[in-house]
C-alpha positions in Angstrom: -143.0 -40.1 1.2 -142.8 -42.8 -1.5 -139.3 -43.3 -3.4 -140.2 -43.8 -6.5 -138.1 -45.2 -9.5 -137.2 -41.9 -10.7 -136.0 -40.9 -7.4 -133.8 -44.2 -6.8 -132.5 -43.4 -10.4 -131.4 -39.8 -9.1 -130.3 -40.8 -6.0 -127.6 -43.4 -7.2 -126.0 -40.6 -9.3 -125.6 -38.5 -6.2 -124.3 -41.3 -4.2 -121.7 -42.3 -6.8 -120.7 -38.6 -6.9 -120.3 -38.4 -3.0 -117.9 -41.4 -3.0 -114.3 -40.5 -3.5 -112.9 -43.7 -4.3 -109.8 -43.6 -2.3 -108.1 -46.9 -1.4 -107.3 -46.9 2.1 -103.4 -46.9 2.8 -101.0 -47.0 5.9 -101.4 -43.4 7.5 -100.4 -41.7 10.7 -103.7 -41.5 12.1 -107.3 -42.9 11.5 -109.9 -40.0 12.1 -113.4 -41.1 12.4 -116.1 -38.5 12.1 -119.2 -39.2 14.2 -122.5 -39.6 12.8 -125.9 -41.6 13.3 -124.5 -44.7 11.5 -122.7 -47.1 13.9 -121.1 -48.7 10.9 -118.6 -45.9 10.7 -117.2 -46.8 14.1 -116.6 -50.4 13.1 -115.2 -49.2 9.7 -112.8 -47.1 11.9 -111.9 -50.0 14.3 -111.4 -52.4 11.4 -109.1 -50.3 9.6 -107.1 -49.7 12.9 -107.0 -53.5 13.4 -105.5 -54.1 10.1 -102.7 -52.2 11.1 -103.3 -49.1 8.8 -102.7 -46.4 11.8 -101.5 -46.5 15.3 -103.7 -43.7 16.5 -107.7 -44.0 16.3 -109.3 -40.8 16.8 -113.2 -40.6 17.0 -114.7 -36.8 16.6 -118.1 -35.7 17.3 -120.7 -34.5 20.0 -124.1 -34.6 19.0 -125.1 -33.1 15.6 -128.4 -32.3 13.7 -129.6 -35.9 13.5 -128.2 -37.6 16.6 -129.1 -34.5 18.9 -132.7 -36.0 18.7 -132.3 -39.3 19.3 -129.1 -39.9 21.4 -127.9 -38.5 24.7 -124.4 -39.8 24.7 -121.6 -38.0 22.6 -121.4 -39.7 19.1 -117.5 -40.0 19.8 -117.9 -41.8 22.9 -120.5 -44.2 21.6 -118.1 -44.7 18.5 -115.2 -45.4 20.9 -117.1 -47.9 23.1 -117.6 -49.8 19.8 -114.1 -49.6 19.0 -112.9 -51.1 22.3 -115.4 -54.0 22.0 -113.7 -54.9 18.9 -110.4 -55.1 20.6 -109.0 -51.7 19.9 -106.9 -51.0 23.0 -107.8 -48.0 25.0 -104.1 -46.3 24.5 -104.7 -46.0 20.8 -108.2 -44.1 21.3 -108.4 -40.4 21.3 -111.7 -38.8 21.8 -113.0 -35.3 20.7 -116.7 -35.2 21.6 -117.7 -31.5 21.7 -118.2 -30.7 17.8 -121.5 -30.3 16.2 -120.7 -30.1 12.5 -117.9 -31.3 10.1 -115.9 -28.0 10.4 -115.8 -28.3 14.1 -114.8 -32.1 13.9 -111.8 -30.8 12.2 -111.0 -27.6 14.3 -111.4 -29.6 17.6 -109.6 -32.6 16.4 -106.7 -30.2 15.4 -106.7 -28.8 19.1 -106.9 -32.3 20.6 -103.7 -33.6 18.7 -101.9 -30.4 19.7 -103.0 -31.0 23.4 -101.5 -34.7 23.2 -98.3 -33.3 21.3 -98.9 -35.2 18.0 -98.4 -33.8 14.6 -99.7 -36.6 12.2 -98.9 -35.7 8.6 -101.1 -38.4 6.6 -104.7 -38.8 7.6 -107.2 -41.7 7.0 -110.6 -40.1 7.2 -113.7 -42.3 7.7 -117.3 -41.1 7.2 -120.5 -42.4 5.9 -120.5 -43.0 2.2 -122.7 -40.3 1.1 -120.4 -37.8 3.1 -116.9 -38.7 2.0 -116.7 -35.7 -0.6 -118.1 -33.1 1.6 -115.9 -34.3 4.5 -112.8 -34.3 2.2 -113.6 -30.6 1.2 -114.0 -29.8 4.7 -110.8 -31.1 5.9 -108.7 -29.8 2.9 -109.9 -26.4 3.5 -109.2 -26.6 7.3 -106.0 -28.4 7.0 -104.5 -28.1 3.4 -101.0 -28.9 4.4 -101.8 -32.6 5.4 -102.1 -35.7 3.2 -105.7 -37.3 3.2 -107.5 -40.4 2.2 -111.2 -40.9 2.7 -113.0 -44.1 3.1 -116.3 -45.4 4.6 -118.1 -48.7 5.2 -118.0 -50.7 1.8 -121.7 -50.7 1.5 -123.6 -50.3 -1.9 -126.6 -47.9 -2.2 -128.9 -50.8 -2.6 -128.3 -52.4 0.9 -127.2 -49.2 2.6 -130.7 -48.3 4.3 -131.8 -49.8 7.6 -134.9 -49.5 9.7 -132.7 -46.8 11.6 -131.4 -45.1 8.5 -134.2 -45.4 6.2 -133.7 -44.6 2.3 -135.9 -41.7 2.3 -133.6 -39.9 5.1 -130.4 -41.1 3.1 -131.5 -39.2 0.1 -132.7 -36.1 2.0 -129.1 -35.7 3.4 -127.4 -36.5 0.2 -129.2 -33.8 -1.4 -128.5 -31.3 1.3 -124.9 -32.2 1.1 -124.8 -31.7 -2.3 -126.1 -28.2 -2.1 -123.6 -27.4 0.7 -120.6 -28.7 -1.7 -121.8 -26.0 -4.2 -122.3 -23.2 -1.8 -119.9 -23.7 1.0 -116.7 -22.8 -0.8 -118.0 -19.2 -1.4 -118.5 -18.9 2.4 -114.9 -20.4 3.1 -116.0 -23.8 4.6 -114.9 -26.0 1.9 -112.6 -26.4 -0.9 -114.0 -26.3 -4.5 -115.4 -29.5 -5.7 -116.5 -29.7 -9.3 -120.0 -31.1 -9.8 -120.9 -32.6 -13.2 -124.0 -31.3 -14.9 -125.5 -34.7 -14.7 -125.3 -34.7 -10.9 -126.6 -31.3 -10.6 -129.6 -32.3 -12.7 -130.1 -35.3 -10.6 -130.2 -33.0 -7.6 -132.6 -30.5 -9.0 -134.6 -33.4 -10.1 -134.7 -34.8 -6.0 -135.5 -31.3 -5.0 -138.7 -31.1 -7.6 -139.6 -34.3 -6.0 -139.7 -33.1 -2.4 -136.3 -34.1 -0.9 -135.7 -31.0 0.7 -135.6 -31.4 4.5 -131.9 -31.4 4.7 -131.3 -28.0 2.5 -130.0 -25.1 4.1 -131.3 -21.7 4.2 -127.8 -20.0 5.1 
């Protein structure tokens, strides 16, 4: 599918909405949510090496995208990257069974309980275009915890790669915005206001055929 100038303009509106704009700060724990983008692992390791938390958790088994391209769980692959960047083994915790954002949080809760840890402040690391959805999922499952969300600081224009093409990014952003709208009613996420301009851009992209990541639930 060709990505036209019209689609690019609408996609940029969605990209900006999905970003939370939080400034990373010292926290009790860095929680990195797995995905197909290895730059998320690098971002989590960088934040640990900057001294922003004493514990670095990687959460993720195989999800919708990685199930078809990887055999190794996302968390294990991410943790290997962190070790290669100099993060000590004793600082890393791995949750490698989850297959969606809700399970990321639930299984991480169980992992922390198993290790008798009770962090109160979290620095959550995700892809740029999944910041808001991850925030909404975390706050629904764990409302009493303080949360900042961050991602690799890469602009929309240079984010796509050969492995993560622009078309796929747009499909996922459209699907995630749909979930931000409908999942609060299902009890999966907290409510996030969607400005009219953002929803108009969503409808524009759906009309252009960016529907591969939409849910029928």
